[in-house]
N, C-alpha and C positions, 0 to 999 in steps of 0.2 A: 830760642827754638834750635833744635839740633838737626841739621840737614847733612846729607851725605852725597857723595859723587856716585855716578851710575855704575862704577866698577867694583861694587861691593861683592865679595866672593862668598861661596858656600861656607856655612858654618863660621861665619864671622861674628865674633862676640863684640857687641856694641854697648858702651855705657849708656844707661838710661837717662842720666842727667849730666849736664855740664856743671862743674863746680860743686857747690854745696848741695847735698841731697836734702830735699825739703823734709821738715818734721823730724830732723835728726839732731843728735847731740853726741858729744865725744864719748867713746866707750873703749875699754881696753881689750874686750873680747874679740878674738880674731875669727874670721871665716874659716870653715874647714870643708875640704873636699875629700870624701871618704868612699872607699870601695863598697859596693853593695853585695859582694860575694858571687855575683853572676857576670862579672866582666864589665859591669857598669859602675856608676858612682852616684852619690847623692851629696847634697850640701847641708850644712848647718850654720847657724850664726851669720846669715847673709846680711851684710850691711851696705854693700855696693851693688845695687841691682843692675842687671844687664839684659839685653835681648840677643839671642843667638839666631842668626838669619840663615834660613835654608831656602834658597830660591827655587821656584817651580821649574820642573824640567822644561827646557826651552821650547820643545816641540809640542808641549801640552799646555803651556801657560795660558790661563784663562782670566787672570786679573783678580781672582779671589785670594784673600789672605786669611790666615788663622793664627791667633796668638794663643800659645799653649801654656797652661799653668799647671805644673806638676803638683802632686799631692804630697802629704807628709805631716798632717795634723797641725799645721802652722808652727811646727818645730823643726822641720827639715823639708828638703825638696828631692823627690825621687827623679832626678834629672835625666837619667838614661831611660829608665823603664817607662816613665810617664811623660817624657819630653822628647828626647832625640829620636827614639825609635818611632814614635808617632809622627814626628815632623817629617821623617824620611818617607813615610807612606803618603802623606799629603803632597809632598813634592811630586811624587809619581802621578798624582791626580791632576797636576797642573796648578796646585794651590801653593802659594808662597807661605812658608811656615816660620814662625818666630817663637822660640822657646824662651819664656820669661823666667829669669832668675829673680824672683821678687824678695823683698826684705821680709824677714820673719819677725813677728811681733816681739818687741822687747822694751821693757821699761827702762833698761839701761841705755839703749841706743836711740830711743824715740821719745819725743815729747808726748805724743798720743799714739800708743801702739795700735789702737783699734782701727785707725785709718791708714797705717803704713802700707799694707799690702794693696789696698784699694788705690792709693795714690800711684803705686807702681803699675797696676793694671790700666788705670786711666792714662797714665803717661805713655804706656806702650801703645794703646789705641791712638793717642794723639800723635806719637812719633811715626807710626806706620802710615797714618793718613797724611801727615805733613810731608813725608818722603815718598808718597805713592807713585809719583812719576818716575823717580829714580829707581824704584823697585818694581816697576811695571805692574802696579797694583791699582785697582779701581777703589777709590776711597770710600765708595758706598757699599763695598763688599768685603769689609774687614770684620771678621767674626772672632769669637773667643771660645776656647775649650779648656776644661779643667777636670781634674780627677780628685775625688775625695775632698780634702780641704781646699785644694785648687779648684774644685767644682763649686765650693762655697764662694771663693773669690770670683770666679767667672760669673756666677749667678748674681753676685753683688754688683759687679760691673754692669750686668744686664738689667738690673732693677734700680740702680742708684745713679744712672748716667745724667739725670737732670741736675744733679748737684755736683759741681766740680770740686774735688779735693786738692787740685793742683792749679798752678797758674795757667790760665788759658786765655791769654789776651786776644788771640785771633778767633776765639769762639769756635774752634774746631769741634764738631759733634763728637761726644764721647760715647755715643750709643753704638754698641757692636751690632753688626747686621744680623748675626745669629749666635746662638749658644749651643755648644756640644758639651754635655755634662755626663761624666762617668762616675757611677756610684757616689754622687755628690752629697756632701754635707749641705743641707738647705736650711733647716730649722735650728734655732737655738732654744726652742721650747724644752722645758725639763724632760718631758716624756719622749722626746724624739732625738735630742741633740747628741752629737759626739762630744762628750764632755771635755776631752783634751783640746780639741779644736776651739771650742767655745772659750774655755778658760785661758788658753794661750792668746786668743785675739782680744777678748774684752774683760778678762779677769774673773776671779771667783765671786766677786761682790758687785757685779754689774747691776745697774738699775733695771727695772722692768722695761723702761722706755728704750734702753740700749739693746736689751734682749729682743724686743719687738723690731727695732730698727734693722738688726742683722738676721732676723728670721725672714728669709727672702720669699717664702710662700705668702707672706703677708704684704709684700711690697709690689706684687704684680699688678700691672695696669694694662690697658689696651695697647699701650705704646711699647710694652716689653717685647724684645726681639723673639722671633721663632726659636724653638729649641728641639734638639734631639737628645734624648736621655736614655741611659741604659744602667741597669742595676741587677744584682742577683738577689733573689727572694730570700736566700739564707744568709745574707750578709749580717754577721753578728757585730761588726764594728760600727758601720753606719746603717741604720735601719732603712729598709726599702721604702718605708712610709715617707721618707724625705722626698724621694723622687715622685711618689704617687701624689702627695699633696701639692707639689710644685706643678705637676702636670694638670691636676684638677684646677689649680688657680689659673694657669694659662688658658685652659679650655673655657673656664667661666668668663674670662675676659676676652674671648674671641681671638686668642693668639694661637697660631698654628704650632702644633707640637706633635712629636712622635715619642712614644715610650716603649722600650723593650725591657721586659723583666724575665731574666733567666731563672729557672727553678733553683739552680745551684751555681756555685762558682765562688762564693765567699766575697772577700774584700780585696781590692788591690791587684786584680789580675792583669791590669794593663791592656795590651792589645789582644791577648788570647785567654779566653775563659776555658780552662782545661776540661770542663765538664760537658762541652758541646762542640760540634763542628761549625756551628753558626759563628760568624765573625761580625762583631758590631761595626767594624770599620767598613765592611762591605755594605751593610745596611745604611750606614751613614753616608756612604758615597751615593747610594741610590736616592736617599733623602735630599742630599745636596743637588743632585742632578734634577730631581723633580721640582725643586725650587728655583732652578735656573742658575745656580752659583757655579756650575761646572761648564756652562756655555762660555765661549770667549766673549769677554766684555769689549764693547766699542769705546768705553770711557775709562781711562786710566789716569785719574787726576785726583 
């Protein structure tokens, strides 16, 4: 288990694992950090996963934490646009934020590429909860957020938490307290899926059983965490039906959820949908407030 001292500073990048990364094998391909043309950057070929820690503003800290999974079709990570910029706003809410640089599925670097990203998401939840006291976090208030394929990863973490894909000798709960999903890939069904994300994660010749396993609208139970979901109706990359079906599955199982569908905005707009003055982050803040996650926690362990 990886523990840290209390003096971890803002934007500290922390290795997700000590020593050998699970489910990995030697590969000659190197990780790349590339400019995105807007002053930010994205990653490809991620082999060494990390968490970048953004502590909550001290005067507002409430004990809640969120792990952020950038999107990129399981072939890249939009780290600034769907990671750092989002983390900085959660800091201002009093929420500790952790941007996850998760491994991208690869037959060359992984024994089983289909579980590599999930292992990293589960390890991130485990790490934040294990270090909750050092980070002034309430271990019962650690949520997960994801955009696009990162939304698939976040919803996978939220629906597969009863099966540990990592070593968890101390039986730390891998269930996130809540999910925040932005224009997420949810389903791997032929009629709904984002094919690049599906093929990158489970391959072009995946069995029906594997397709069902990673179609997260089919994996919802009454134990699935509450969710805040937003999507644009004219998204031509990831069909809005992904979010609608997931919301319906949550509702059917009695799980609290909120769904915002913008008429327009397309895919990948990050924090700001250019077609509307409405800000999903503001509505998300209200949702978190109504659920008690922005109240100061008396338990940070």
